[in-house]
N, C-alpha and C positions, 0 to 999 in steps of 0.2 A: 680873322674876321668872324663875327658872330654867326652861329648856324641857327639862331633862334627864329621862329616864324610867328607872325601875327595873323590871325584869322579874324576878319570883321564881318559878321553875318547876324542878322536879326532873328533868323529862324534858329531857335536854340537847339532843337533836335539835330538839325543839319550841321550846325556849327560844331557840336560835340562829336558827331560822326566824323567830320573832316579832321578835327583835332586829333582824334584817337588814331585814325588811319595814318595821318602824318607822323605822329610820334612814334608809332610802331614801325613804319617803313623807313623813316629817316633817322631814327634814334636821336631825336632832338627835342628841345623844349618848345611847346606851342602855347601861345597865349590867345585867349578868345575875348573879343569885345562884341557887344550887341548893338552898339550905336557909335556915332561920330564922337560924342563927348567921351565915351569910355576909351575909344581908339586914341584920342588925343592924349589921355593919361598914360596909356601904355607906350605911345611913341615918345613921350617926354622922359619916360623912365628907362627904356631899353633901346639898344641898337638891334635891328632885325636884318636877317639875310633876305628874307622875302616877306612882303605884306600881301596877304590874299584877301581882296576886298570886294564885298558886295556893293552895288551902286545905288541900291534903293533901301535906305535906312529910315527909321522913324524921324530922326532929326536931320536927315540929309538925303532927300528922295531923288535928287538929280545928279548923283555921282560926286557930290562935294568932297567926300572922303578921299577920292582919287586925287583930286587937285591938292588937298591938304597934304597927303602922304608924299606926293611928288615934290611939293614945295620944301618939305622937310628932308629931302634927299633920299627917300626910300625907293627900293626896287618893288614895283607893283605888278601883280597878276590880277586881272579883273575876273571875278566870278559873278555871273549875272543870269537871271532868268529871262532877261529882255533879249528877244531874238530879232528885234527890228534891225534891218540891215543898215539903215541910215544912222541909228543910234550907235551901233557896233562900229561903224566907219569913223564917227566922230570920236569915239573913245580911243580907237587905235591911232588917231592923230596925236594924242597925248604920248608922253614918254613912258608908256607902259611896256611890259614884256610880252603879255599876251592877253587875249580876251576869251574866256572859257565859259560856255553855256552850262548852267546847272541842269544836269539831266539824270545823274545817277552814279553808280560805281565806276563806270568807264571814264567819266569826266574827272573823278577824284584820282583814278589811277594815272590818267594823263597828267594831272598836276604833279603827282609824285615823280613820274618820269621826267617832267620838265625841270623840277627842282634838282633832281639828281644830275641832270645834263648841266645845269647852270653851275653846280658845285665843281664838276669836272672842268668846266671852261676856265676856271681860275688858273689851271695849270698851263694854259695855252697863250702864246703871243700871236697876234695878227698884224700883219703889215698891209696897210692901205696905200695904194699907188694911184694918184689921180691929180691931174693938173689944176682942177677946179677946187679952190680952197673951201668954198661953201659945201660942195659935195663931200669933200674929205671930212669936214667937221660933222656933217650929217651922219655919215657912216660910222665915224668914231663914237658919236653919241649912242647910236643903235648898238654897236658892238660892246661898248662899256656897260651898257644896260644888260647885256647878256653875260657880264662878268669876265670878258676877255681883257687882257692887257693889250692895248692898241698903240701902234707906231704909225705915223703917216709921213709920206714923202710925195714929192710933186711929179716925179718922172722915173723912168726905168733905170737910168744910171745911178740915181740916188738909191733906188731899191736894192741894186746889186751890192752897193757899198754897205747898206744896212744889214743885208744878209751875211756879209763877211764879219761885220761887227757883232751881230747877234745871231749865231748859227742855230739857236734853238727856237726859231720862229716856226710855228706849225702851219699857218695859212697866209698866203699872199692873195689879196683881193686887188685886181688890177683893171683899170680902164683900158679901152683900145686905143683911142686917139689921144696921144700925148706928144709933146715936143721931145726932142733929143733921142728918145727911144720909146716906141709905142708898145702897147701891151702884148702884141704878138711876138715882137722881137724879145721882149723881157721874158715871156714864157719860154721861148727857145733857149735863151741864155741860162735860165734857172734850171732847166731840165738837163743841162750839161753837167751840173754838179749834184742836184737833188732829185732823186727818183720819187715816184709817187708814193712810196711807202715811208718817206721821210718828210715830205712837204706837200700840202695841198695848194692848188692854184684855182681861184674862182675868178673868171673873166666877166667883165661888164662892158656892154656897149649899146648905144642907141642906134647903131648902124642898121639900116633896113635890108642890107644884103644878107640873104640867108646863108651865104657861103662862109660868112665871118665866124659864125658859131662852130661850123664843121672844122674850119682851119684851126681855131683855138683848141678844140678837143683833139684833133689829130696831132697837134704839136705839143701836147702834154698837159692841157688844163683838165682838171677834174670836173668842172661844171662851168656853166655859162648862164648868165642872166641878162635878159634884154631890158634895157631902160625904156620907159620908166617902169619900176617894179614896186610892189607893195611892201610894207614893213614885214608882213607875215611871210611873204615869199622869201625875202632876204634872210630873215631869221632861220626859217626852216632849211634853206639851202646851206647856209653857213653851219648850222648845227649838224646837218647830215654829212657835210664834208668832214667835219672834225671827228664825228663818230665813226665814219668809214676809216679814217686814218687810224684812230685808236684800235679799231677792230683788226686792221692789218698788222699793226705793231704788237697787238696781244697774241695773234696767231704766230707771228715771227718769234715773239719772246718764248712762247711755249715750245717751239721747235728748237730753239737755241739754248734754252735754259734747263737746268736740273730742277725737277718739280719740288724737291724737298728744301734745297738750300738757296735757290735763286741764282747760283753760280752758272757760268757757261758749262754746257755738257761736252762730252768727249767729241762728238761729231763737229760741233761748232768750233771747238778748240783747234782741230786739225785744219779746218777751212781757214781760220783766221791766222794761225801760226805759219802756214805755208806761204800766205801772201806776205807776212812780215819777213820771213826768211829770204824771199826773193827781193824785198826792198833792201835789206842789210847787206846782201851780196855786193851791191853797188856802193853803199855808204861806208862799209866796213864796221858798222856798229856791232858791239858785242853784247850778248845777253846770256843770262844764266837760267838753267832749267833745273827744277827740283821736283822729285817725287816724294810725296808725304803720306805717311800711313799712321793711323791711330794704333797705338800699342795695346795689346791684349783686348781688342775690341769684342771678340767673341765672348770673352769672360764677362765684359760689361753687359752684353745682351742677355747672357745666361743668368746672370745675377740679378739684374734690375729690370729686364724686359726690353722689348724692341722700341717702346715709346721713349724710354730714357736713352736708348742707343741712338734714336733719331735726334734727340735733343743735344747729344754730344756731337753728332755730325753737324747739326746746325750751328752750335757754339763754335766749333772749329772754323766753319765757313765764315762766320762773322769776324773771327780773329784774323783770318787770312785776308779778307777784304779790307779791314781797317789797318792792317799792318803793311799794305802795299800801295803803290801809286796807282791812280785810276788808269793810267796808260799800260800798266802791267796786265798780264793775263792770269786769272785764277780760275781753274776749272775743277769740277768733280768728275773723276774718270769712272766712278762706280764704287758702291759699297763705302768703305772707309778710306779710300784712296783718292788723293788730290794731286793736281800738278800746278805749280806756280812758276811762271816765266817772269823774270825781272829784266826789263828792257834797258838798253844803253847803260851798262853797268860793268864794272871790273870785278875781278875775283874777290878782292878783299871786302869791298862794299857789299857784295852778294852774301858772303859768309856772315857779315855782321847782321844783315836783315834776317837771314834764315835762322841764325842763332837767337835773335830777338823774338822771332815767332815761336821758337821752341820754348824759350823761357816764359813768354806770356801764357802759353798753354799750360806749362807746368804749375804756374801760379794761380791759374783760373780755378774758381770754385763753382760748381754747378749744383744749385739746391734741388733736392728731390722732393722734400716736404719740409715741414717746420722744424723737424728734428734732425734730418739727415741730408747730407750733401756728398758729392763725389769729386775726386780729382782724376785727371787722365793725362797721359803724355803722348807725344808723337815722335816718330823717327823720321829723319830727312836725309835723302841722298841727293846730291847735287853735282852739276858739272857746268863749266863755262863752255858755251857752244863754240865749236871750231868752224870757221866759214867754209871749210872744205867738206864738212859732214852734213848729212840730212838731219832734219829734226827727229826722225825716228831713231837714228843712231845716238843722238844726244839723249833722248828719253831712255834708250836702253842703257847707256852709261849711268844716268841718274838712278835707274832701277837697280843696277848692280851695286851702286853705293848704298842704296836704301837696304838691299839685302844684307850687306856687310854691317850697316848700323844696327839692324835687328839682331844679327848674330853676335855683335859685340856687346850687347846688353840693353839695347833700346834707349829711348830718351836722349837722342844725340843727333848731331849733324855731321855727316861725313861728305866732304867735298873731293871730287876726283883729283888726285895728285898728277902732276905733269913731270 
């Protein structure tokens, strides 16, 4: 999708100021039109992510540019000096994203943060659950205008089925009164599987009973909106819910991930692998554990500097991620040391994969500058986990094999013999 923005504003000084700030903050192309006739030319020529429109133009004094842009399928934010509440209310009835008063830098900063939010929204799916088709369509229209991918269903059981089919849904918006399964029952069922740091629930109800909102919040809803509600309230609460989810996931990600490579860190590895070991005790599934170390890494740092050393570590991390299954566990233990667990695998397949990783690293070329590049190699020590041993014992065995691989000349895979 295009990231280009159109600003339509007859005040040339203000238009240029807005354009410059948007270009700088959002790193995108911004076109400027000073009238409806100029705007029509731009809209015919380009696709825009957002059109930022003044409603009082020399050739369109009553907001005609807004109707024209919407008719052409554009996403619209209105920028206006008109503070009349009735006029603002009428504008918000149209399929616009927001109505922003022209006041100064704070308003421009608000527009920038709104556009940044809309860009992030493209990564999120929203499930709307409501038995009234008209209301479902109304919410779908508003949510799609906020750049969400939207799925709609008529009741709770359908919603649970959809969550199984599409587990990457970020937000469920559910009505309270529905046939088959009401919104409160749905909330309880969802929370049995999805904690608040994985999925948001926004409850809606026209029920006058003040206890309904408390019940929803106690049973796992992130927020509650009482019907009827304004478009602005709906948009703000939806965006706030998604932003809160992103913030929680970002904090969790920082706690679980290595800052340099984005791989899992040592602490998260042991939390995850111990859960997995408990699972495989029952299923009998086998897995392989490998300790991996970059050969002569100190020499790389001493010769080329720590920045190049970091690039070597990042390059190896990328190779490990691309060479393994998403279900496998790849972690950086620290420095130049990594651990790779291959799940549900036999000895021979594991050896093939580890050997392929070693060869890929040996053939990899890391450019330093236009004239110079470097090669590096890795040593790998591996073992097939025995169901009777702990993960710590398996890692110690893999470490022992890594030590032997280093002593034997490096750049090799040594798998524990039985």
